[in-house]
VEXDREN-2710 file (C-alpha; in Angstrom, 1 decimal):
% VEXDREN-2710
k/r/px/py/pz
1/UNK/-183.2/75.7/190.8
2/UNK/-180.4/73.7/192.3
3/UNK/-181.5/70.3/193.6
4/UNK/-182.0/70.8/197.4
5/UNK/-180.5/68.5/199.9
6/UNK/-182.9/66.4/202.0
7/UNK/-182.8/65.8/205.8
8/UNK/-185.2/62.9/206.1
9/UNK/-187.3/62.3/209.2
10/UNK/-188.7/58.9/210.3
11/UNK/-192.4/58.4/209.8
12/UNK/-194.4/55.2/209.9
13/UNK/-197.1/55.1/207.1
14/UNK/-200.5/54.1/208.4
15/UNK/-202.2/51.2/206.6
16/UNK/-204.9/52.1/204.0
17/UNK/-208.4/52.1/205.2
18/UNK/-211.2/49.8/203.8
19/UNK/-212.3/50.4/200.3
20/UNK/-214.8/48.9/197.8
21/UNK/-214.1/47.0/194.7
22/UNK/-213.0/49.5/192.0
23/UNK/-215.0/49.7/188.9
24/UNK/-213.5/50.4/185.4
25/UNK/-214.1/53.9/184.1
26/UNK/-217.1/53.7/181.7
27/UNK/-216.7/54.9/178.2
28/UNK/-213.3/56.3/178.8
29/UNK/-212.2/58.8/176.2
30/UNK/-208.8/60.7/175.8
31/UNK/-208.4/64.1/174.0
32/UNK/-205.1/65.6/173.1
33/UNK/-204.0/68.9/174.6
34/UNK/-201.8/71.5/172.9
35/UNK/-199.0/70.9/175.3
36/UNK/-197.7/68.9/178.2
37/UNK/-198.9/68.8/181.9
38/UNK/-202.7/69.3/182.0
39/UNK/-202.4/69.4/185.8
40/UNK/-206.0/70.5/186.6
41/UNK/-209.3/70.7/184.6
42/UNK/-212.2/73.0/184.8
43/UNK/-215.4/72.8/182.7
44/UNK/-216.9/76.0/181.3
45/UNK/-220.6/76.6/180.7
46/UNK/-219.9/76.2/176.9
47/UNK/-218.5/72.7/177.7
48/UNK/-214.9/73.7/176.9
49/UNK/-212.3/72.2/179.3
50/UNK/-209.8/74.7/180.7
51/UNK/-206.4/73.5/181.8
52/UNK/-202.9/74.8/182.6
53/UNK/-199.8/73.6/180.7
54/UNK/-196.2/73.2/181.7
55/UNK/-195.1/76.0/179.4
56/UNK/-197.3/78.5/181.4
57/UNK/-200.3/78.7/179.0
58/UNK/-203.9/78.4/180.1
59/UNK/-206.0/77.0/177.4
60/UNK/-209.6/76.0/176.6
61/UNK/-210.1/72.7/174.8
62/UNK/-213.3/72.0/172.7
63/UNK/-214.0/68.3/173.6
64/UNK/-216.0/67.8/170.5
65/UNK/-213.6/69.1/167.8
66/UNK/-210.4/68.9/169.7
67/UNK/-209.5/72.5/168.9
68/UNK/-208.1/74.8/171.6
69/UNK/-207.6/78.5/172.3
70/UNK/-205.2/80.3/174.6
71/UNK/-206.8/82.2/177.5
72/UNK/-203.6/83.5/179.1
73/UNK/-199.9/82.9/179.7
74/UNK/-199.0/83.3/183.4
75/UNK/-195.2/83.3/182.9
76/UNK/-195.1/80.5/185.5
77/UNK/-196.5/77.1/186.0
78/UNK/-200.3/77.1/186.3
79/UNK/-201.7/74.2/188.5
80/UNK/-205.1/74.4/190.2
81/UNK/-207.9/76.4/188.3
82/UNK/-211.2/77.5/189.6
83/UNK/-214.1/79.8/188.5
84/UNK/-214.2/83.1/190.2
85/UNK/-217.7/84.3/191.1
86/UNK/-217.0/87.8/189.7
87/UNK/-215.8/86.3/186.4
88/UNK/-212.5/84.8/185.2
89/UNK/-210.5/82.2/186.9
90/UNK/-208.6/81.7/190.2
91/UNK/-205.2/80.1/189.3
92/UNK/-202.7/78.6/191.6
93/UNK/-199.4/79.1/189.9
94/UNK/-196.5/77.2/191.4
95/UNK/-194.0/79.9/190.7
96/UNK/-196.1/83.1/190.9
97/UNK/-198.6/82.4/193.7
98/UNK/-202.4/82.8/193.7
99/UNK/-203.6/84.7/190.6
100/UNK/-206.8/85.9/189.1
101/UNK/-206.9/85.5/185.3
102/UNK/-209.5/87.6/183.5
103/UNK/-211.6/86.3/180.6
104/UNK/-209.4/88.4/178.3
105/UNK/-206.2/87.1/179.7
106/UNK/-205.2/89.9/182.2
107/UNK/-203.4/88.6/185.2
108/UNK/-203.6/90.0/188.8
109/UNK/-201.6/88.6/191.6
110/UNK/-203.8/87.9/194.6
111/UNK/-201.2/86.5/197.0
112/UNK/-197.6/85.6/196.5
113/UNK/-196.3/85.6/200.1
114/UNK/-197.1/85.2/203.8
115/UNK/-195.5/87.1/206.6
116/UNK/-192.7/88.2/204.3
117/UNK/-191.8/84.8/202.8
118/UNK/-192.8/84.1/199.2
119/UNK/-194.8/81.1/198.2
120/UNK/-192.7/78.6/196.2
121/UNK/-195.3/76.0/195.4
122/UNK/-198.9/77.4/195.3
123/UNK/-200.9/74.4/194.3
124/UNK/-204.8/74.1/194.4
125/UNK/-207.7/76.2/195.6
126/UNK/-211.5/76.2/196.2
127/UNK/-213.5/79.4/195.9
128/UNK/-216.6/80.3/198.0
129/UNK/-219.6/82.1/196.6
130/UNK/-218.5/85.4/198.0
131/UNK/-215.0/85.2/196.6
132/UNK/-213.2/83.9/199.7
133/UNK/-210.4/81.6/198.5
134/UNK/-209.0/78.6/200.3
135/UNK/-205.6/77.5/198.8
136/UNK/-202.5/75.4/199.5
137/UNK/-198.8/76.1/199.4
138/UNK/-197.4/72.5/199.1
139/UNK/-193.9/73.1/200.6
140/UNK/-191.7/75.9/201.8
141/UNK/-188.5/74.1/200.8
142/UNK/-189.2/72.1/197.6
143/UNK/-190.4/73.8/194.3
144/UNK/-192.4/71.9/191.7
145/UNK/-189.4/70.6/189.8
146/UNK/-188.3/68.8/193.0
147/UNK/-191.7/67.8/194.4
148/UNK/-190.5/64.2/195.1
149/UNK/-187.9/65.6/197.6
150/UNK/-190.8/66.6/199.9
151/UNK/-192.1/63.1/199.9
152/UNK/-188.7/61.6/200.5
153/UNK/-187.7/64.0/203.3
154/UNK/-191.1/63.9/205.0
155/UNK/-190.5/67.0/207.1
156/UNK/-193.9/68.5/206.5
157/UNK/-194.1/72.2/205.7
158/UNK/-197.3/72.4/203.6
159/UNK/-200.0/74.9/204.5
160/UNK/-203.7/75.7/203.9
161/UNK/-204.7/79.3/203.7
162/UNK/-207.8/81.4/203.5
163/UNK/-207.8/84.6/201.5
164/UNK/-210.7/86.9/202.4
165/UNK/-212.2/89.2/199.8
166/UNK/-210.3/92.2/201.3
167/UNK/-207.0/90.4/200.7
168/UNK/-206.3/89.2/204.2
169/UNK/-204.5/85.9/204.5
170/UNK/-205.2/83.5/207.4
171/UNK/-203.2/80.3/208.1
172/UNK/-205.8/77.6/208.7
173/UNK/-203.3/74.5/208.8
174/UNK/-199.6/74.0/208.6
175/UNK/-197.3/71.1/209.1
176/UNK/-198.9/69.2/206.1
177/UNK/-196.9/66.6/204.3
178/UNK/-197.2/68.1/200.8
179/UNK/-200.5/70.1/201.0
180/UNK/-202.4/69.6/197.8
181/UNK/-206.1/69.6/196.7
182/UNK/-208.8/71.7/198.2
183/UNK/-212.6/71.5/198.1
184/UNK/-215.5/73.1/199.9
185/UNK/-218.6/71.4/201.1
186/UNK/-221.7/72.2/198.9
187/UNK/-223.0/74.3/201.8
188/UNK/-219.5/75.8/202.5
189/UNK/-219.7/74.5/206.1
190/UNK/-216.2/72.9/205.8
191/UNK/-213.2/72.7/203.6
192/UNK/-211.3/69.5/202.8
193/UNK/-207.6/69.5/202.0
194/UNK/-205.5/66.7/200.7
195/UNK/-202.2/65.8/202.4
196/UNK/-200.4/63.9/199.7
197/UNK/-197.4/62.7/201.8
198/UNK/-199.7/61.2/204.5
199/UNK/-202.2/59.6/202.2
200/UNK/-204.9/61.6/203.9
201/UNK/-207.8/64.0/203.6
202/UNK/-208.5/66.5/206.4
203/UNK/-211.8/68.4/207.1
204/UNK/-211.6/71.9/208.6
205/UNK/-215.0/73.1/209.9
206/UNK/-215.9/76.7/208.9
207/UNK/-219.4/77.2/210.3
208/UNK/-221.9/75.8/212.8
209/UNK/-221.2/74.3/216.2
210/UNK/-218.0/72.6/215.1
211/UNK/-216.3/75.7/213.7
212/UNK/-212.5/75.4/214.0
213/UNK/-211.9/71.7/214.6
214/UNK/-209.8/69.7/212.2
215/UNK/-210.5/66.0/211.6
216/UNK/-209.7/63.2/209.2
217/UNK/-212.1/63.1/206.2
218/UNK/-212.7/59.6/205.0
219/UNK/-210.2/56.7/205.4
220/UNK/-206.4/56.5/204.9
221/UNK/-206.1/56.3/201.1
222/UNK/-204.4/53.6/199.0
223/UNK/-202.2/56.1/197.2
224/UNK/-201.1/59.7/196.9
225/UNK/-204.1/62.1/196.7
226/UNK/-203.6/65.1/194.4
227/UNK/-206.3/67.6/193.4
228/UNK/-209.7/67.3/194.7
229/UNK/-213.0/69.1/193.8
230/UNK/-216.6/69.3/194.7
231/UNK/-218.8/67.7/192.0
232/UNK/-222.2/68.8/190.8
233/UNK/-223.5/65.7/192.6
234/UNK/-222.3/67.2/195.9
235/UNK/-219.5/64.6/196.4
236/UNK/-215.9/65.4/197.0
237/UNK/-214.0/63.9/194.1
238/UNK/-210.4/62.9/194.7
239/UNK/-207.5/62.0/192.3
240/UNK/-205.2/59.3/193.5
241/UNK/-202.3/60.3/191.4
242/UNK/-200.4/57.1/192.0
243/UNK/-200.6/54.1/194.3
244/UNK/-198.3/53.9/197.3
245/UNK/-194.7/53.2/196.4
246/UNK/-193.7/50.0/198.3
247/UNK/-190.0/51.0/198.5
248/UNK/-190.8/54.4/200.0
249/UNK/-193.3/52.9/202.5
250/UNK/-190.5/50.5/203.6
251/UNK/-187.9/53.3/203.9
252/UNK/-189.9/55.9/205.7
253/UNK/-189.6/54.4/209.2
254/UNK/-186.0/53.2/208.7
255/UNK/-182.7/55.0/209.0
256/UNK/-183.1/58.4/207.4
257/UNK/-179.7/58.0/205.5
258/UNK/-181.3/55.4/203.3
259/UNK/-183.6/58.0/201.8
260/UNK/-180.7/60.5/201.4
261/UNK/-179.1/57.8/199.2
262/UNK/-182.3/57.4/197.2
263/UNK/-182.5/61.2/196.6
264/UNK/-178.9/61.2/195.4
265/UNK/-179.7/58.5/192.7
266/UNK/-180.4/59.6/189.1
267/UNK/-184.0/60.6/188.5
268/UNK/-184.8/57.4/186.5
269/UNK/-183.7/55.2/189.6
270/UNK/-185.9/57.1/192.1
271/UNK/-189.6/56.2/192.9
272/UNK/-192.0/57.1/190.1
273/UNK/-195.7/57.6/189.8
274/UNK/-197.4/54.7/188.1
275/UNK/-199.4/55.4/184.9
276/UNK/-202.7/54.3/186.3
277/UNK/-206.1/55.9/186.7
278/UNK/-207.7/55.9/190.2
279/UNK/-210.5/58.3/191.3
280/UNK/-212.5/58.3/194.5
281/UNK/-215.6/60.2/195.4
282/UNK/-216.8/60.8/199.0
283/UNK/-220.1/62.1/200.3
284/UNK/-220.2/64.9/202.9
285/UNK/-219.9/62.4/205.7
286/UNK/-216.7/61.0/204.3
287/UNK/-218.2/57.7/203.0
288/UNK/-216.8/56.3/199.8
289/UNK/-219.4/56.5/197.0
290/UNK/-217.3/55.8/193.9
291/UNK/-214.0/54.0/193.4
292/UNK/-212.9/54.0/189.8
293/UNK/-209.7/52.4/188.5
294/UNK/-208.3/51.7/185.0
295/UNK/-205.6/52.1/182.5
296/UNK/-205.2/53.8/179.1
297/UNK/-202.3/54.0/176.8
298/UNK/-202.5/57.8/176.4
299/UNK/-203.4/58.9/179.9
300/UNK/-202.4/58.1/183.5
301/UNK/-201.4/59.7/186.8
302/UNK/-204.6/61.8/187.2
303/UNK/-203.9/65.0/189.1
304/UNK/-207.1/67.0/188.4
305/UNK/-210.8/65.8/188.5
306/UNK/-214.0/67.6/187.8
307/UNK/-217.5/66.0/187.8
308/UNK/-220.0/67.9/185.7
309/UNK/-223.4/66.5/184.7
310/UNK/-223.0/62.9/183.5
311/UNK/-219.2/63.1/183.0
312/UNK/-216.0/63.1/185.1
313/UNK/-213.0/64.9/183.5
314/UNK/-209.4/64.4/184.4
315/UNK/-206.1/66.1/183.8
316/UNK/-202.5/64.9/184.5
317/UNK/-199.3/66.6/185.5
318/UNK/-197.3/64.3/183.2
319/UNK/-199.6/63.9/180.2
320/UNK/-200.3/66.0/177.0
321/UNK/-203.9/64.7/177.2
322/UNK/-207.1/65.2/179.1
323/UNK/-209.6/62.3/179.7
324/UNK/-213.3/61.8/180.5
325/UNK/-215.5/59.0/181.6
326/UNK/-219.2/58.5/182.2
327/UNK/-220.4/59.2/185.8
328/UNK/-220.8/55.8/187.4
329/UNK/-224.2/54.7/188.7
330/UNK/-224.6/54.3/192.4
331/UNK/-222.0/51.8/193.5
332/UNK/-223.4/50.5/196.7
333/UNK/-220.4/51.9/198.6
334/UNK/-222.5/54.7/200.1
335/UNK/-225.3/57.0/199.4
336/UNK/-225.1/58.6/196.0
337/UNK/-226.0/62.3/196.3
END
């Protein structure tokens, strides 16, 4: 795809909210993947970790032996991956849309457009017990190869959708600055969506007296949230793919032409994600429970997170590896559920 032009809009970044003192990831281990770009991670009942790769493959990695097997090839760029209650997987493919991938590798397109316009950046999803799917389309202008342009331009077009089991699509939120991760409350009373370009999480109430309202979930974040997921502990786990970029924060409220200049620079001279590890977990009231931060030579820029049992698994859009650390004990930041 030809690199799109940007028309930057002014925006004043809010200061990050209060946070606890991060703890280092305990017993951090890194496992090789059979390809680049392990953007999301999902853990099967047999302990294998399922992830999508930049070349279109979806693979299952044995965390003990390091061996892997191919589940399917989407022909696109698989990002978010979730279990489907009827079997198989729900996959957000940046190029092909919302997919169902069967256990034997068959692929069904569940949604690839809305009101006649094709999705160009289907990103992440959460699936309810009855098969209802909540998913994001990050941008209506910038495809995955030019995701940075959406953050530089800051004219929000990201959206959150609901797909009912009969195939009906409903727009729940729009105007999001790079809509990204999605997670359901353990009781499915609300859905949380990450707005990467605004350093925010939002809660959309789905049931009860508060049905319909949208509100912030947790504080303004210290970096760019990516995929999020509901852990077995009942907390909402959040990847902070990269800390804020100081230059971008300085430029966002200034003359838009300055960001046009930045976008015209060679890729190496533009803002880049830092190769760090930062993971947050929030309870259902939006209180910070865990704040984990660290480094590893073979892993960084976490974009996928999954808490299962005593472990927290991570994937990365830019790494040929997955990583895992031990679930932290209660940190004192909030109630540990």
